[in-house]
N, C-alpha and C positions, 0 to 999 in steps of 0.2 A: 503365258502371263509374265509381265516384266516388272510390275510395280503394284503395290497395294497400300491403302491407307484407310483408317477409320477414325471417327471422332465421337467423343461423348460431349453432349452440350445441353444447355437448358433450352426448352422451346421458347418461342417468342413471348414477350411480356403480355400478360392477360390471357394467354392461351396455353398456360403451363400447368393445368390441373392434370394430375396423374390418374388415369382411369384404371380401376381395379382389373377390368378385363384385359386391358393392354399390358399391364404389369405382369399378369399371369402368363402372357405369351412371351414377352421379351426379357422379363426379369430385371429391368432397370427401374430403380426406385428414386424418389426425389432426393434423398440424402446423397446418392451417388453423383449427382450433377450439381448439387448446391454450390454456388460460387463459381461455376464454370461459365465460359462465355456463352451467350445466347446464339441461336441459329444465325441471326442476321450478322452478328459480329464475326462468326466463323466462316460465313459463306464466301468472302473473298479468297480465303485459303482453299476452300473446297472447289470453288470455281476455277482457281488457278490449276488445281490438280486435274480437273476435267479438261481444261483447255478447249481445243477444237475437236476433241474426239467424239465419235458417235457413242451415245449412252446405250447401255443394254440393261434391261431389268425384267423380272418375271412379273407379268401384268404391268407393263411399263407405263401405261396411261395413268395408273394410280400413283406410281412413284413420281412421275413428272408433275402430276397434280399437287402432290405434297410439297415438292420443291417450289412450285409456283405460289401455292397458298402461303407457305412459310415466308417467302419473300414479300408477298403482298401485305400480309398483316404486320410485317416488319417495316413497311413503308419503303421497300427497296425495289428497284427495277431488276428485271431478269433478262439474261441473254437468250437468244434462240438456240435450241438444241435439236439436232437430229437424233432419233432414237429408234431402237428395235426392241421387240417384245419376244422373250423366249417362251412365253406361253403360246403365242401364235406359231412360233417356229416348231415347238414340240408337238402341237396339234397337227401341223402340216407334215412333219417328218417322222414322228414316232406313232405307235399304235398303242396307247395307254388308256386304261379305264379312268385314270385321273392324271391330269397334267400339272398337279400341284408340284411345288419345287422339290420335295423329297423324291417323288416318283420319277420326275424327269431327270433329276441329278443321278439317280440310281441307273437309269437307262443309259445315261451319258458316261457312266463309269466313274462318277465323282460323288459317291454317296455322302449325305450330310450326317455328321455326328452330332453337331450342336445347332440344330435348326433354330432360326430366329436370332442367332448371333449375326450382327450386321456384316462383319468381314467374311464369315463363313458362307452366308447366303450369297454374297456378291461373288465369292470364289466359285460356288456351285453354278451360279448363273453364267459366269464366264466359261466354265467347263462345258455347259450345255451348248453354248454358242459355238465353241471350238469344235465340239463333237459333231454338231449338225453341219458345220462348214466342211469338216473332213469327209463326212458321209456323202456330201454333194460335190466333192472335188473343188471346193471354192477356196481361194487364197485370200479373200477379203470379204467384208460385209457387202460391198457393192456387188461383187461376183455372186455371192450367195443369194442375195435378193433378186438379182437378174435371173439366175437359174430357176428360182421358184416363182417367178412372175409377180413378185411383190414389190411394193414401193416403201422405202424407208420413211417413217413418220417424222413429223417436225412440229415441235412446239415453238411458236413464234416468240420473238422478243416482246416484252411488255413493260409498262411503267404504271404502277398503281395510281400515280398522281394524274395520269392522262387517260389510261385505258379502263374499260369496264372491268370490275373485279370478277374473278372466277366464281362459279356457283358455290364452291366449298368455302371460300373466304367470305362471301356475302352472307352465307348461312351462319358462319361462326360469329361474324360481327353482329348480325341480327340477334343471335342468342345472347351475346353480351349485353346488347342494348335492352333486350326484353327480360333479362334475368331468368329465374326459374321457370316462368310461364312459357318461355320460348323453347324449353326442352320437351321433346316428344314424350307423351305419357307412355308408361309401360303397358302393353296390351295384356289384359288379364287372360289367363288360360281358359279356353273354352273346350269342354269335352265334345267328342263327336267329330265328324268329318269337317275339315276347314272349308270355308266357302271358296269355290273355284273362281267364280266371276266370269265375265266375258273374256274372249281372246282377241285383243285388239290387233289390227293389222300392223305389220312392221313399218317403221319409218323409212321410206325409200331414200330419203336424203340424209340419213345418218352417216357417220364416218365409216367408210369401208374397212379401215384399218383397225376398228375396235374388235376385241375378242368375241363379242356377242353378235356382230353383224353377220347376217345370213344364217344364223343358227336357229334350229327349232328346239325350243326350251320347254321342259316340263318341270313342275315343282311337286315335291313330296315332303311329308312330315310337317310338324308344327314350326312355322317360321315366326321370327320376331316381328316381321311386317306381314300385312295381310297378303294373301295370294293375288287378289286383284291389283294391289299396289305393285307387287313384284312383277306382274305381267305387264303393267303399264310401263314400268321402268325399263324392262327388257325390250319392249316394242319400240320405245323411243330411240333405242340404240341399234335398231335394225334387226332385232330377233323376232321370230314368229312364236309366240307362246301357244301351247296346246295343253289339254287337260289330262291326257293319258299317253303312256309310252307306246309308240308305234314304230313302224319301219322308217318313218320320217325323222324320228327323234335324234338329235345330235348332242344335246346337253340336258342333264338331269341335275337340278338344284335340290339338295337334301337339307332339311331343317333338323330340329330335335338335337341340336348341339353336335351334329355329325362333323367329323374331321376325316381326312383322307385315310388315316390309319384304320378307320372302321371297316374299310373295304377288305382288310385282311382279317380283322377280328370277327366279322360276321354280324356286327350290330347294324342291321340294315332294315329299311322299310320294304314292303312288297314290291314297290316300283323299282327300288334300287336292286333288288334281287333279279327282277326282270331285265334290268339293264345289263347286269353281269352275264346273264344267260345270252342275251343278244350279242354282247361284246365277244363272247366265246365263239359265237357263230359267224363272226366277221363283221358285224355292224359296228361302225365307229361311233361310239357314244362316250361322252366325257361326263364324269360325275364331279360336281362342284359342291363344296360346303356353302352354307348361306353366307359365311364370312367372306369367302372368295367372291361370291356373286355380288355382295354389297361393295366390295372393293371395285369390281368392274363397273358398277352402275354409279359409283361415287356417292353411295348412301351410307347411313349409319343408323343405329338404334340406340336407345338409352342403355347405359351400361348395366342397369339392373336386369334388363331383359336377357342379358348374355351371361350373367353371373352364375 
């Protein structure tokens, strides 16, 4: 690593409500950024820092989507970016029951002390990329991806005055236009087994570089979205949803407020325990929290459902 930078900023105008659930995660409060430049005002400086470099992020499609949406609702065009995803690389090169950032960083020898601090998370992501490159004898990102048979992803340039808006931006603008009625209602808790629903076929035309493409996904625990909806979202991205853990399973999504640390504490569903047993026998299965899954599918739920 040769240089680092981080910025505190206000979100774009009209999109600056601080969600309680998010504040609990990152610890940044409205008073800390009051009077600071907004995202759109700071992006020229951020963009200059990035320059022509390849971006790397843990679940990179989500981060690139945030950059794009932030620029779109600010009315600003965005440059094209080549990017790599350290979740995808960790899944390919490590054998972890969870590829969440703390687990992957620990495997890379750069354990997180203050997870969700932006600079420290970026540092850990860089450490994972450097470690995986070293393990594969690669001296550059191009060499690493060539050795793994992967292609570097690319977010094309866009101009919100000319190009269609991303799904995230359109949803945010629709919510503003519709007011409270446009916010998804919180689903009431229902005792008993959640409805599994049908298992739709994977979308064969989905983006092969997405972290869920080609995965066989099973859901467990109480989710803030329904399981049928979760299955549809995963299938749209090229995953094959199933209803029980088998030898085909590669990803288990756990609800009930699960976080990766629960794998060590033992607060697990029966399906999650089964996954740990299979993982110990050599079957490569990854456990995701519902929050990680929603980042991957570009979804969200009302904050009250996550409080």
